[in-house]
C-alpha positions in Angstrom: 39.4 124.3 6.2 41.2 123.3 9.7 42.2 119.7 10.5 40.1 119.3 13.3 42.0 116.3 14.5 44.7 118.8 15.0 43.1 121.0 17.0 42.6 120.3 20.9 39.5 120.7 22.4 40.4 123.2 25.3 42.8 125.9 24.4 43.8 129.7 25.3 42.3 132.7 23.9 44.3 133.8 20.5 45.4 130.2 19.4 43.3 128.7 16.2 45.9 127.4 14.0 46.0 123.4 13.6 48.7 121.9 15.3 51.4 120.2 13.4 52.5 116.9 13.1 56.8 116.6 13.6 59.2 113.3 14.1 60.9 113.6 17.7 63.7 113.6 16.0 63.3 116.9 14.5 62.4 118.5 18.0 65.4 116.4 20.0 68.8 115.9 19.9 70.1 112.7 22.0 72.6 113.9 24.5 75.3 111.7 24.2 77.8 113.3 26.7 79.5 110.9 29.3 80.9 111.8 32.6 81.8 110.4 35.9 81.0 113.6 37.8 78.2 115.0 39.1 75.3 114.9 41.5 73.6 111.2 40.4 69.8 111.8 39.6 67.1 109.4 39.1 64.3 109.2 36.7 60.5 108.0 38.4 57.9 107.2 37.1 55.3 109.5 39.6 58.1 111.8 40.3 60.2 112.3 37.3 63.6 113.4 38.0 64.9 113.6 41.3 67.8 113.5 43.1 69.1 110.2 43.9 70.3 110.7 47.5 66.5 112.0 48.4 65.1 108.0 47.5 64.7 105.5 50.0 66.8 103.0 47.8 70.3 101.6 47.8 72.5 102.7 45.6 73.5 99.4 43.5 75.3 101.7 40.9 79.1 100.6 40.8 82.2 102.4 41.8 82.8 103.0 38.1 80.6 105.6 36.4 82.6 106.8 33.4 79.6 105.5 31.1 76.9 107.6 33.1 75.4 110.3 30.8 75.3 114.1 31.7 72.1 115.6 32.3 71.8 119.4 31.9 69.2 121.9 33.4 66.1 121.8 31.0 66.7 118.1 29.5 64.3 115.4 29.3 65.5 112.2 30.4 63.7 108.8 30.3 63.9 105.7 31.3 64.5 103.5 28.0 62.4 100.2 29.3 60.0 102.0 31.3 59.2 104.8 29.1 55.7 102.8 27.9 55.0 103.3 32.1 55.3 107.2 32.5 59.3 107.3 33.7 60.3 110.3 32.2 60.7 113.7 33.8 62.3 117.3 32.5 65.7 118.0 34.5 65.5 120.7 37.1 69.1 119.7 38.1 72.1 119.4 36.1 73.7 115.9 37.0 74.6 112.4 36.0 72.4 109.5 35.1 72.7 105.6 34.5 73.9 104.7 31.0 70.3 102.9 31.2 68.6 106.1 30.9 68.3 108.1 27.6 69.1 111.9 27.7 67.2 114.4 25.0 67.8 118.1 24.6 65.0 119.9 22.9 66.0 121.9 19.9 65.0 125.4 18.8 61.2 125.9 19.0 60.5 123.1 21.3 59.6 123.9 24.7 60.7 121.0 27.0 58.5 121.6 30.0 55.6 121.3 27.0 57.2 117.8 26.1 57.2 116.5 29.1 53.8 117.1 30.2 52.9 115.7 26.8 55.1 112.5 27.4 52.9 111.8 30.5 49.6 111.3 29.2 48.0 108.6 28.8 47.3 108.4 25.1 51.1 109.0 24.6 52.4 106.6 26.6 50.4 104.1 24.7 52.1 105.4 21.4 55.4 104.4 23.5 54.2 101.3 24.3 53.6 100.6 20.9 57.0 101.3 19.5 58.8 99.7 22.3 60.9 97.0 21.2 61.3 93.5 22.8 59.2 90.9 23.2 58.1 90.7 26.9 57.4 93.9 29.0 60.4 93.1 30.8 62.5 93.5 27.4 60.6 96.5 26.0 63.2 99.3 25.4 62.7 102.5 23.7 66.0 104.0 22.5 66.1 107.2 20.6 67.0 105.8 17.3 63.4 104.3 17.5 62.0 107.4 19.6 63.1 110.0 17.3 60.7 108.6 14.1 57.7 108.7 16.5 55.3 111.3 14.9 53.3 114.0 17.5 51.5 116.6 17.2 52.4 120.1 18.6 51.6 123.7 18.4 53.6 126.8 17.7 56.4 127.7 20.4 54.4 130.3 22.1 51.3 128.3 22.9 53.8 125.0 24.1 54.9 128.2 26.5 51.7 128.8 27.8 50.5 125.6 28.0 54.1 125.3 30.2 52.9 127.7 33.0 49.6 126.8 33.4 51.2 123.3 34.3 53.6 124.7 35.9 51.2 126.2 38.4 49.0 123.2 38.4 52.1 121.3 39.6 53.5 123.4 42.2 49.4 124.0 43.7 49.2 120.0 44.0 53.1 119.7 45.5 52.2 122.1 47.7 48.8 120.7 49.3 50.9 117.2 49.2 53.4 118.7 51.2 50.6 120.1 53.6 48.8 117.1 53.8 51.6 115.3 54.9 52.4 117.7 57.6 48.8 117.9 58.8 49.1 114.0 58.9 52.4 114.0 60.8 50.7 116.8 63.3 47.5 114.6 64.4 50.0 111.6 64.9 52.1 113.8 67.3 49.4 115.0 68.8 47.8 111.8 69.1 51.1 110.5 70.8 51.2 113.4 73.2 47.6 113.5 74.1 46.7 109.8 74.3 50.4 109.3 77.0 48.9 112.2 78.9 52.1 114.1 78.1 49.9 116.6 76.8 46.7 117.8 78.6 43.8 120.6 77.6 43.8 123.6 80.0 41.4 122.7 83.4 42.2 118.8 83.3 44.4 117.3 86.0 42.9 114.4 87.0 44.8 111.1 86.1 43.5 108.9 83.4 41.4 105.4 85.3 41.9 102.0 84.4 38.2 100.5 82.7 37.6 97.3 81.2 36.0 97.9 78.1 32.9 96.5 79.4 32.1 99.1 82.2 31.8 101.5 79.3 30.2 99.9 76.7 27.6 97.3 75.8 27.3 95.0 73.0 25.7 95.4 69.8 24.2 92.4 68.1 21.4 91.1 66.1 19.0 92.6 63.5 15.4 93.7 62.6 15.0 91.6 59.2 15.9 94.6 57.4 18.0 93.5 54.7 18.2 96.6 52.3 19.9 98.4 54.5 24.1 99.2 53.5 26.1 96.4 54.2 29.6 97.5 55.3 32.9 96.2 56.0 35.8 97.8 57.6 39.2 98.6 55.9 42.0 99.2 58.4 43.1 102.2 56.2 39.8 103.8 55.1 37.5 102.8 57.7 33.7 101.9 56.9 33.2 100.7 53.2 30.2 100.1 51.4 30.6 96.2 50.2 29.3 97.3 46.5 32.5 99.7 46.6 35.4 97.9 47.9 34.2 94.6 46.5 31.8 95.8 43.3 29.2 93.6 44.4 27.5 92.7 48.3 29.4 89.9 48.8 27.9 89.1 52.3 25.4 86.3 50.5 23.2 84.2 52.7 25.1 85.3 55.9 23.8 88.5 55.7 20.6 87.3 57.3 23.0 87.1 60.2 24.9 90.5 60.0 24.5 93.5 62.8 22.2 96.0 63.0 24.8 98.9 63.5 23.2 102.6 64.3 24.8 105.4 63.7 27.4 106.2 67.0 27.7 102.5 67.6 31.0 100.8 66.9 32.9 97.8 65.4 35.9 96.3 66.1 37.0 94.2 63.1 39.6 91.4 64.5 41.0 90.8 61.4 45.1 91.0 61.2 46.6 93.6 58.5 49.7 95.1 58.0 48.1 98.7 59.1 46.6 97.1 62.0 48.4 93.9 63.3 45.5 93.2 66.1 43.0 94.5 64.4 40.8 97.9 63.7 37.5 99.8 65.5 35.7 102.4 63.7 32.2 104.4 64.5 29.7 104.3 62.5 29.0 108.2 60.8 28.4 107.9 57.3 24.8 105.8 57.6 22.1 106.4 59.8 21.9 102.3 59.7 23.7 99.7 58.4 24.3 95.7 58.0 28.1 94.7 59.4 29.5 91.1 59.5 28.4 89.3 62.5 31.9 88.6 63.1 32.7 91.6 64.1 32.9 92.5 67.8 29.9 95.3 67.9 29.3 97.9 70.3 27.9 101.0 71.7 29.5 103.2 74.9 27.3 103.9 77.8 26.4 107.5 79.0 29.0 109.4 79.8 31.5 108.0 77.5 32.8 109.0 73.9 32.0 106.6 70.9 34.8 109.1 69.1 37.3 109.0 72.0 37.2 105.2 71.9 37.9 105.7 68.1 40.5 107.5 68.3 42.1 105.6 71.5 42.3 102.4 69.0 43.8 104.1 66.5 46.7 105.0 68.4 47.5 101.4 69.1 47.8 101.7 73.0 44.9 98.9 73.6 47.4 96.5 71.2 49.4 95.5 74.4 46.1 94.2 75.9 44.8 92.5 72.6 48.6 90.6 72.1 47.9 89.0 75.4 44.6 87.0 74.2 45.8 85.7 70.9 46.8 82.3 71.6 47.8 81.8 68.0 48.4 82.9 64.4 44.8 84.1 62.4 42.3 81.8 61.4 41.8 80.6 58.3 39.4 83.6 57.5 42.0 86.1 58.8 40.2 86.5 62.3 42.3 86.6 65.1 41.4 84.3 67.6 39.9 86.8 70.1 36.5 86.3 71.4 33.9 88.7 72.4 34.0 88.2 75.7 37.8 88.4 75.9 37.8 91.7 73.9 35.0 93.1 76.2 37.6 92.5 79.3 40.6 94.4 78.0 41.7 97.4 80.4 42.1 101.0 78.6 43.2 104.0 80.2 40.1 106.7 80.2 39.7 110.2 81.4 36.3 111.7 82.4 33.7 112.2 79.9 34.3 115.9 79.8 37.9 115.8 78.8 36.9 112.5 76.5 34.8 114.9 74.2 37.1 117.7 74.4 39.6 115.3 72.9 37.2 114.1 70.6 36.2 117.3 69.0 39.8 118.3 69.1 40.5 115.3 66.7 37.0 114.9 64.5 38.2 119.2 63.9 42.1 117.8 62.7 40.4 115.0 60.8 37.6 117.3 58.9 40.9 119.6 58.3 42.6 116.4 56.4 39.6 115.7 54.7 39.0 119.0 53.0 42.6 119.4 51.9 42.8 115.5 50.7 39.7 117.2 48.8 41.3 119.7 47.4 44.0 118.0 46.4 42.0 115.6 44.6 40.1 118.2 42.4 43.6 120.0 41.3 44.5 116.2 40.8 41.2 116.1 38.5 41.5 119.0 36.7 45.0 118.3 35.8 43.7 115.0 34.3 40.8 117.1 32.5 43.5 119.6 30.8 45.8 116.6 29.8 43.4 114.9 28.1 42.0 118.3 26.5 44.7 120.4 25.7 46.8 118.4 23.5 46.0 116.7 20.0 
């Protein structure tokens, strides 16, 4: 009778034998070679083993590296004090690592790629945490003499290798999509710089942009009609509009909600809160709801006919209005984190804007760009969810 506890939920066709329990000391030897020569490598929590010079990190290693450990292609190296956080990886390089790391090399019938994925699983990291030595998290240390006695379930080598191939494909897809996403974001940033500086123009547009006060192209929005059951939102400088229940796990408006502003789809709000990503606040157009309630302290407005709300949102995203906003800040942020910028002062800032048709053209272009970025983010998230599911169900 099969031991059901040693059979994974998801499996490749043709494999049915229960997995075997083995000690890690039966599957790996510790590599104890030392050398001062070779490329310096580092073990990271998120990216495994990487070349040190690719990290944005100061090299604090001493000139004397005679005690550094040798790493060969196909070895697994891990941070003995951070194994419980997932600081391990399969090496794709030959090189050397700090003596703070442990290097292990697979024995016959052990696929290092399979084990590297296994070591990253949440349940395995919990095992490493339980077995780590030390009184506090800062002194946890999982050297090989302790690691080798940990028991682990593994299949035969052929199944290990097929699982490795699957995760290699998934990891490559994730890496490729992360690169593509980063390239798209970089491209958008470049295009915004060039287009909003008027260095690049769409064909057919040659008229210079005009300086207009915000109050000449927008109308203030305030008050509500008493409906308190509408979604209650807040602005995140990095994520835009978020439902308060999603961001804070509850509606934090309290009694103040009766004074919130009723914002309709296509209208905008300026959160004049100071943050690292938006030093002078952020403007976002409402597009995820038909109607919503937003904090009264936001400066809410709608653009007049022949102007594009999307264009105004992107204009603020470039940071070009910051020069005007900076003039209005007489002191630092208030106790509530808001900059001392009144609505009237905000509405009197000067903006450089083109004619309506060019506004629409620019807005449409960047909306398409954002949709492309969002589609790639969704694809990347789906791949990560697939990987997480397989890691939970293809192992014992």
